[in-house]
Residue, then its C-alpha position, 0 to 999 in steps of 0.5 A: m439241196f437236203k429236202p429229198v433226204l429229209l422225205s426218204a428219212l421220214l418214210i424210213a421212220l414211219p413204219a416205227a409208229p405202231a410199236l408197242a407201248g412200253e417196249a424199253a429195249g427195241g421199238p421207236r425212239a427218240e433222242l436230244r444230244g449234245g456234246v463237241a466236234w473238233a476238226d482241223g484244229h477248231t472245237d465247238p459245241v454241238l446239239g442235235i435229235a435224232a429218231g430211230y428204231d432198234f430191233d431186239l436179236g434175242d436176249h443180248a443183241f439188237v440192231g437197228g437204225e436211225v436218222s439224225g441232225e446235229k448243228i455245230l454251234a459256231e459261224d457258218t455251219y449247217v446242220e449236218f443230217a445222217l442215216t445211221g445202222r447200229l449194232g449193239t449188244k447188252v453189257s448189264g442189264k440196263g446198259s448196251v455197246f454198240v458200233a455204228g456206220g453210216y452216211t453224213f450230208t455236211h456242208h463240206g461234202d457228202a461221207p461216210h461215217l463210224g462211231l462207237g457208242y453206250e447206252h444206259h437205261v435209267g428207271h423201269g420205263g423207256t428213258y435212257i442216256a448215252t454217249e457216242y464218239r462219231r468220225v466223219f471221213v469226209d475228203h478233205h476234212e474229217g470231224n470228230a464229234v463226241t456226244l451225250g444224249i437222253g432220249t425215251f423208246f416209245 
């Protein structure tokens, strides 16, 4: 069921491969994230990965996209895949805030999602830490998640 989505996501991510090394504010990135998800009175831990590409829009803004997969660590749950766009602004020399929106493919149904996050670059390389709140708007099952992540730009 998710194979066409995975293939599409890989094809979207392939152009990110030739980016210059050491590009810390834009370019391809990969992230490992974990946190907590809640819906319908249930709260469970969540673990996931993401890969994306960000484009600098001058000194203060960026736009990007990512593909992600997250697993709620509870029985009878599946990996949820998402395609997300990001638009952000730099709020300091190392920190950025961003809004996110896209589409999530869940076992409850497919639906749009919206989010808000913060990313902080660590040191002088491409490593960053991030936090994000995301809400998925499935008709009969709206879900929420807050995650913390660690990632790197390549």
